[in-house]
N, C-alpha and C positions, 0 to 999 in steps of 0.2 A: 601203620603209624607212620605220620610224618613226622619226623624229628624235628626238623626245621620249624614246622608250625608250632609245635610244642615247646619249644626253645623260645620261639618269639611272641607266643599267647600271652604273654603279661604284660608284654610293651604294647599290645594294639589298644590297649585302654590310654585316652588323654590324658586321664590322671594316675597314670602308673605310678609315677614316681612318689606323689603324696601317698598314694595307699601302697607301697612298698615301704615308705619310709615310717607309716604307722605300725605296719606288721613289727618291722625293724624294732622299734620303739617298744612296742608290746613284748618283743623276747627278751627283753631286759630285765622286765618283770618277772621274778621267779613264779613258777608253777602256774598262777593264774594266767597271766601274761602268755604263755607260751600254749595254754590249752585254748586261750581264744583264738591264738593263730592257728593251732591244729582245727580248730572248728571252722573258721574261716576258709582254711583247706578244704574240709568236706563240702562246704557250701558252693566253692567254687568248682568242685568236681560235679556237683548236683546241675549247676548251671549250665556246665558243659554235657553232663548226660540230656539235659532238657532243651539241646541243641543250641544254646545261645555261648557261641565261643568269640564274641565281640568285645570282650574288655572283662575286667576282674569285678566281683560284685563290690556293693557299696559295703562300708565299713557302716557299723550301728546296730547291729543286732548282736551287742556284749554277751549278754544272758545265754540266748539260745547258740551261739557261738562257743561258750563256756561249756554248755551240756554236750553239744557236739564233740568238742575236744576231749570232753573226759571220757566220753564213750570210746573215741577211737583210741585215746591213750591206753585206755582199759584192756581194749581188743590187743593191742600190740602187747602190753605188758603180760597177758595172758600167754600169748604165742612166746614169749621170750623167757618164760618160767624154765623150759627145757635147758636154755643157756646158762640161767642162773644157778640152778641145780648143780650142772656140768662143773661150773666156776667153783662152787662151794666143794664139790668133790676132787678137782683139782689139787684145791688149798689143803684141804685136810689130808689127801695122800701126801702131799709133799711134806707134811710136818709128821706124819707117820713116820717114814721110810724114804731118806732121800732117792736111792736107787730107784725102788720098785715103784715111789710117786713119780720119778722122773719120767719112764716108760709109761706107766698108766697116764699121766698128765699128757703125755706127747699123744697117746691115743685118745684121751677124751677131747684134748684140743683141736684135732682132726675130726672129729665127730662134730665137736660145736662149729668148725669151719663150714662143714658141710650143711649142718643145720641152718647156719647163717646163710650161706647161700640160698637154700630151698626157701627161708622165709623172704629174703631180698626178690626172689623171683616172684613168689605170690602175693607179695605185699599190694601192688596197685589193683590187684584183684579184691582183696580185703577191703582196702578203700573204697572202690567202685561198689561193692557190694552193699557194704554198709551205709553208703552215700544215697543209694536207691531206696531204702527204706528208714534210715534211721534206729535201727533195731539193733542192738548189744549182740542177740544171738546171730547177726547174719554173718557175722566176722567168724563165725566157727563152724559154718556149714561147708565140712570137709569135703564132701562128695562132689557139690557144686563148685566149690573154689577150685578143685583139680579139674573138672570139666572143663570150668572157664579158660584155666591155665592152656589146657590141652589144645585149646582152640587158636591161642595166639602165641605159641612158645617162642617165636624169634622177635616177637615185640618185646617180651618179658626179656629176654637174654639182653636186648638191647639197653633196657631200663637198668638191668642188672651192671653191666659194663659201665653204662654212665654214671650211675650211682658210686660204683669204685673208683672211677677217673676223678671224679669230682671229690671224693674222700680224699682221694691221694694227692691231688692237686693243692687242697685247702689245707692238708693236715700239717705240714712243716710251718705254717701261719701261726702265731698266737693271737689271742684277744687284743693284744696292745698292737699288732701289726708288724712285731717284729719275727724274724725267722729264727726255727733253731729249737733247743729244748728248752 
């Protein structure tokens, strides 16, 4: 994986500013806009899988991107269900008994952290597999997903580290641009 190329990819398009601004404006639109951007992301992955990495795809496939995005987000939600269940368990335990709930909550939160890391590790594989067929079921082929991940562990580790660094760097910045709580 050429990290520099991956980071610079989206700026190779002569109209990248326009395309990124369109995506940014769509992200402001609750749910529908976000699904369209997720679908555009899938289409970008498809374009790269097809050997064309000379720029971003054109906007305009609004309905198709919406459907792609809904499918991708559906896959992610299903994979996130264990984290949701763990969160509810931690909340319930903390109400039931503060001491036992605290210990159990700590253990469950550690489990949730490990699961989240594992999810981030396979996320690029999920997206790539889904993008190749656009079949919802492709996101749940656990054996092939693990096999694919075993072939490129160092690239996936770089992806996870970058994901956390980017999250850490942007975390103190609020929507209004100010810093702090």
